[in-house]
C-alpha positions in Angstrom: 102.9 -17.2 -15.5 104.0 -13.5 -15.3 102.9 -11.8 -12.4 102.1 -8.4 -11.2 101.1 -7.2 -7.7 99.0 -4.0 -7.5 98.5 -2.9 -4.2 98.8 0.1 -1.9 99.6 -1.8 1.3 102.9 -2.6 2.2 102.1 -5.8 4.6 99.6 -6.8 1.6 102.3 -6.5 -1.0 104.9 -8.4 1.0 102.5 -11.4 1.8 101.3 -11.6 -1.9 104.9 -11.5 -2.7 105.5 -14.2 -0.5 102.8 -16.4 -1.7 103.6 -15.9 -5.7 107.4 -17.2 -4.5 106.2 -20.0 -3.0 104.5 -21.3 -6.3 106.6 -22.8 -8.9 104.9 -22.2 -12.2 104.5 -18.2 -11.5 107.4 -15.6 -11.7 106.8 -12.1 -9.5 108.0 -9.4 -12.4 106.5 -6.4 -10.7 105.2 -4.6 -8.0 103.0 -1.5 -7.9 102.1 0.5 -5.2 99.3 2.5 -6.9 96.6 2.3 -9.7 98.6 5.1 -11.4 101.8 3.2 -11.6 100.2 0.3 -12.3 98.6 2.0 -15.2 101.6 3.6 -16.8 103.6 -0.1 -16.5 100.2 -2.3 -18.1 101.1 0.5 -21.0 104.5 -1.0 -21.5 104.9 -4.3 -20.6 102.4 -7.7 -20.6 101.4 -10.0 -18.1 99.7 -13.4 -17.7 98.2 -12.5 -14.3 97.4 -9.7 -12.1 96.8 -9.5 -8.3 94.8 -6.3 -7.7 93.6 -4.8 -4.7 90.3 -3.4 -5.0 90.4 -0.9 -2.2 93.3 2.1 -3.6 93.0 5.6 -3.3 92.5 7.8 -6.7 91.4 4.7 -8.2 89.7 1.6 -7.0 90.5 -1.8 -8.3 87.4 -2.0 -9.6 87.8 1.2 -11.7 90.8 0.1 -13.3 88.7 -2.9 -14.4 85.9 -0.6 -16.0 88.5 2.1 -17.5 91.1 -0.5 -19.6 91.7 -4.2 -21.0 93.4 -6.2 -17.9 95.5 -8.9 -18.1 94.0 -12.3 -16.2 93.0 -10.5 -13.1 92.5 -12.0 -9.3 91.3 -9.5 -7.1 92.2 -9.0 -3.3 90.1 -7.2 -0.7 89.3 -7.1 2.7 85.7 -6.9 2.2 83.5 -9.7 1.0 80.5 -7.6 -0.1 82.5 -6.6 -3.7 82.6 -10.1 -4.7 79.2 -9.6 -6.7 80.1 -6.5 -8.7 83.8 -7.8 -9.1 82.8 -10.8 -11.2 80.7 -9.2 -13.3 84.1 -8.4 -15.1 85.4 -11.7 -15.9 88.0 -12.0 -13.3 90.0 -15.2 -12.2 89.1 -15.5 -8.4 88.6 -13.4 -5.5 90.5 -13.6 -2.5 90.0 -12.1 0.7 92.6 -11.0 3.2 94.4 -12.1 4.8 94.8 -14.9 2.0 95.9 -18.5 3.1 98.4 -20.5 1.1 95.8 -23.6 -0.2 93.2 -20.4 -1.0 96.0 -18.6 -3.1 96.9 -22.0 -4.8 92.9 -22.6 -5.5 93.0 -19.6 -7.2 96.1 -19.1 -9.2 95.4 -23.1 -10.5 92.2 -21.2 -11.8 94.3 -18.7 -13.7 96.6 -21.4 -14.7 93.9 -23.5 -16.3 92.2 -20.7 -17.7 95.8 -19.9 -19.6 95.9 -23.7 -21.0 92.4 -23.5 -21.9 92.6 -21.6 -24.8 94.5 -24.5 -25.8 91.2 -26.1 -26.8 90.5 -23.7 -29.5 93.1 -24.0 -31.9 95.3 -20.5 -32.9 93.6 -20.0 -36.1 93.9 -16.5 -38.0 94.4 -17.8 -40.7 92.6 -20.8 -40.7 88.7 -21.0 -41.1 87.8 -23.1 -38.1 88.7 -24.2 -34.3 88.6 -27.3 -32.7 86.9 -27.1 -29.5 87.0 -29.6 -26.5 83.9 -31.2 -25.8 84.5 -34.2 -23.0 87.2 -36.2 -24.2 86.5 -34.7 -28.0 88.1 -32.3 -30.3 85.3 -31.1 -32.5 86.4 -29.1 -35.7 83.8 -25.8 -35.8 83.6 -23.7 -38.4 84.3 -19.9 -37.6 81.2 -18.9 -39.7 79.1 -21.4 -37.3 80.0 -19.2 -34.1 77.1 -17.0 -33.4 78.0 -15.4 -30.2 80.4 -16.4 -26.9 78.9 -15.5 -23.6 80.7 -15.2 -20.3 79.5 -16.8 -17.5 81.7 -16.6 -14.0 84.6 -18.8 -14.9 83.5 -20.4 -18.2 82.2 -19.5 -21.4 79.7 -20.8 -23.8 80.4 -20.4 -27.6 77.3 -20.8 -29.2 76.5 -22.0 -33.0 74.8 -22.7 -35.5 73.6 -26.1 -34.0 75.2 -27.0 -31.1 76.9 -24.8 -27.8 80.0 -25.8 -26.1 81.3 -25.0 -22.6 84.6 -23.8 -21.9 86.5 -23.1 -18.7 88.0 -19.9 -20.0 87.2 -16.1 -20.2 86.4 -13.8 -22.8 90.0 -11.9 -22.4 91.5 -15.3 -22.6 89.6 -16.1 -26.2 89.8 -12.5 -28.1 93.7 -13.2 -28.3 92.8 -16.0 -30.6 89.9 -15.4 -32.6 90.2 -13.5 -35.9 89.5 -9.8 -34.9 88.2 -9.3 -38.1 85.3 -11.4 -37.5 84.3 -11.4 -34.0 84.4 -8.2 -31.8 83.3 -7.7 -27.9 79.9 -5.8 -27.5 79.3 -6.1 -23.6 81.6 -7.3 -20.9 79.6 -11.0 -21.0 79.5 -11.1 -25.1 81.5 -11.6 -28.3 79.9 -11.6 -31.4 80.6 -12.7 -34.7 79.9 -9.5 -37.0 79.1 -12.0 -39.9 75.9 -13.3 -38.1 74.2 -10.3 -36.8 70.4 -10.0 -38.7 70.2 -6.2 -37.4 70.7 -3.9 -34.8 68.5 -1.9 -33.0 70.1 0.8 -30.5 71.6 -0.7 -27.8 70.6 -4.1 -28.8 71.8 -6.7 -31.5 70.0 -9.5 -32.6 71.6 -12.8 -34.0 69.3 -15.6 -35.2 66.5 -13.8 -33.0 68.2 -13.4 -29.9 68.9 -9.9 -28.3 72.3 -9.4 -27.2 73.1 -6.0 -25.2 75.4 -3.4 -26.4 77.5 -2.4 -23.3 78.2 1.5 -23.2 81.7 1.3 -23.5 81.7 -1.0 -26.7 79.0 0.5 -28.6 81.4 3.6 -30.3 83.9 0.8 -31.5 80.7 -1.6 -32.5 79.1 1.0 -34.9 82.5 1.8 -36.5 82.9 -1.8 -37.8 80.0 -2.2 -39.0 79.3 -2.0 -42.7 77.4 1.4 -42.7 75.9 2.9 -46.1 
């Protein structure tokens, strides 16, 4: 997995670099000393995993998560109190400094697991179905029957007309595997199937009488894709 470290502290960068080098499936591709440097790099290159410091001058790690689409991210910080806010952005994990090797390995195994979890959904931009793993069985699920996908921590719930499926993954991982013409992100915790929207009222979408919020940063794009008369 191609990794990027973003941290303004030299000692922290050195520790994370050594930890990455001790894990066989990780490749340290780049290190950034500031959020500005990282944003510039992320606009040019893709990464499988980012280690992102929260406390940075000019723009914090949380602000980066708010302002742009990030690759799968593990946050690093010296303060536990950020954890609740951090997990609202569908991060992989949250490491408190100083980071031990066992805790680091646990976090990156989550990252590897969530990367491989997308294999449980068939790559299907040109097909009309997914295969979703439930227990040890791969179940064929027609795209038209998927109502919405909801994130909760390290897991997703795929809601369909007749069932729901739990995946160990994130919305960011799934977004690259679902057809963009059918599915749209409307909230940091929700992707919807636009074909199954019943109605829209201000900042609320209704699908089968279930209310789904529209986040402020997603509203403009959502309105744009609606087929308005």
